[in-house]
N, C-alpha and C positions, 0 to 999 in steps of 0.2 A: 545478478540480473536486476535491472531497474524496474521494479514492480509497478511503480507509479506510472511510468511511461507505457508499460504494457496495459495497465488498466485504462489509460486514456485511449489507447488504440481500440480496446474492446468496446468502450463507450461510443466512440466514433462509429464503429461498425454497427452497434445497436441502433444508433440514430438513422443510419442509412438502410437498415434492414426493412424488408417489406412484410415478413412473416412474424406474427407475435411470438411464435416458438423460437425463432432465431434471435429476436430481441431479448427474450428471456435468457437464452443460453449465453449470449454475449455479456449481459449484465451479471449473470452468475460468475462468469470468468473474471470480470472486472472486480467483483466483490472478493473473489478468492485472491486475486493479485494484491488488492489493498490489505487484506488480512495478512498475507505473507509479509508485506512491507511493515505493518504494525508489529508483527512477531519479531522480525529482524531488529527493528528499532528497540523493542523491549529488551532484547538480548544484549544490545550494545550500550544502553543507557543505564548507568548505575541508579539503583532505586534509593540508596541511602543519601539524604541531603548533605550530610557531612562529606561524603566522597565527592559529590558534585562541587561543593564549595572549595575543597582542596584542589580539585582539578582546575577550577577557574582561577584560583589564586596562583597556581603554579605557572599558568600561561601568561 
């Protein structure tokens, strides 16, 4: 799932919402989507700089 795109949709819905409660819920969902995207990226990005350097040199 493309969480960034989903977050953008929730933000757009929040902008168009008339009720503060609805705005709050859409923004909570957008925040959750962005958190999921960050979590996925953290899982796929190596944290060791030497690993990153080797990957860049290999390509």
